[in-house]
C-alpha positions in Angstrom: 113.9 138.9 102.0 110.9 136.6 102.0 112.2 134.6 99.1 115.6 134.2 100.8 114.0 133.0 104.0 111.8 130.5 102.1 114.8 129.2 100.2 116.8 128.9 103.4 114.0 127.0 105.1 113.6 124.7 102.1 117.4 124.1 101.9 117.4 123.2 105.6 114.4 120.9 105.3 115.6 118.9 102.2 118.2 116.8 104.0 115.7 115.5 106.5 113.2 114.8 103.8 115.8 112.9 101.8 116.8 111.0 104.9 113.2 110.1 105.7 112.6 108.9 102.1 115.8 106.9 102.1 114.8 105.3 105.4 111.4 104.4 103.9 113.0 103.0 100.8 115.3 100.8 102.9 112.3 99.7 105.0 110.3 98.8 101.8 113.3 96.8 100.5 113.6 95.0 103.7 109.9 94.2 103.9 110.0 93.0 100.3 112.9 90.6 101.1 111.1 89.4 104.3 107.9 88.8 102.3 109.7 86.9 99.6 111.6 84.7 102.0 108.7 84.1 104.3 106.5 83.1 101.4 108.7 80.2 100.3 106.9 77.0 100.8 103.4 78.5 101.0 100.7 77.6 101.3 101.6 75.8 104.5 99.6 74.7 107.4 100.1 76.6 110.7 97.8 74.2 112.4 94.7 72.2 111.5 92.6 75.3 111.2 94.9 78.0 109.7 96.7 77.9 106.4 99.5 80.5 105.7 99.0 81.7 102.1 102.1 83.9 102.1 103.2 87.5 102.5 103.0 90.7 100.5 104.0 94.3 101.1 101.6 97.3 101.0 102.8 100.8 102.0 105.3 99.9 104.7 103.1 97.1 105.9 104.1 93.5 105.8 100.9 91.6 105.1 100.4 87.9 106.1 97.5 86.3 104.2 95.9 83.5 106.2 93.0 81.1 105.3 90.9 79.7 108.1 88.6 76.7 108.3 84.9 77.8 108.6 84.4 76.5 112.1 87.5 78.3 113.4 86.5 81.4 111.5 83.2 81.4 113.4 85.1 81.3 116.7 87.3 84.1 115.6 84.3 86.3 114.6 82.7 85.6 118.0 85.9 86.6 119.9 87.6 89.4 118.1 89.2 90.8 121.3 90.7 87.4 122.1 92.1 87.1 118.6 93.8 90.5 118.8 95.3 89.7 122.3 96.6 86.3 121.2 98.0 87.6 118.0 99.6 90.6 119.8 101.3 88.3 122.2 102.8 86.3 119.3 103.9 89.4 117.5 105.4 91.1 120.5 107.3 88.0 121.7 108.9 87.4 118.3 112.3 89.1 118.1 112.3 89.4 114.3 108.9 91.0 114.2 109.8 93.4 117.0 112.9 94.4 115.0 110.7 95.2 111.9 108.3 97.2 114.1 111.2 99.1 115.6 112.3 100.1 112.1 108.8 101.6 111.4 107.0 98.6 109.8 103.4 97.8 110.4 102.4 94.2 110.5 99.0 93.3 109.1 97.3 89.9 109.3 94.5 89.3 106.9 92.3 86.4 107.8 89.8 85.0 105.3 87.8 81.8 105.2 89.3 78.9 103.4 88.0 78.4 99.8 85.2 81.1 100.0 87.7 83.9 100.9 85.1 85.6 103.0 86.8 88.2 105.2 87.2 87.3 108.9 89.5 89.9 110.4 92.3 92.3 109.6 94.7 93.1 112.5 97.5 95.7 112.4 100.3 96.1 114.8 102.9 98.8 115.1 105.8 99.6 117.4 103.5 101.2 120.0 101.4 98.0 120.3 104.5 96.2 121.6 105.7 99.1 123.8 108.6 100.0 121.5 
């Protein structure tokens, strides 16, 4: 009887596990496409202080690699809360990024100093961060 109950529980759980893995696979495919398309033309200047080095995907996370001029990097290090708030506003007000978040993606922004690649900040955003 115990084996029957275990087999029944397993049989009932398998469709939801398969659906979850299919959803994750589709998300990974979408993120890979977004990363590939968004990386066209990189590196590119966002402004005088920040250079977009392109995108990659890491475990359901779309990662934006950004290089920052040393003076601006010092400002970012001195004001990490402001950096997070400003970046959150940009992420949450972008329809395309909100759509990715709603599908379960995490957006990660990796800031490093231009040329030296010294880490400055890593910020992650998920659906909850934008009230989704």
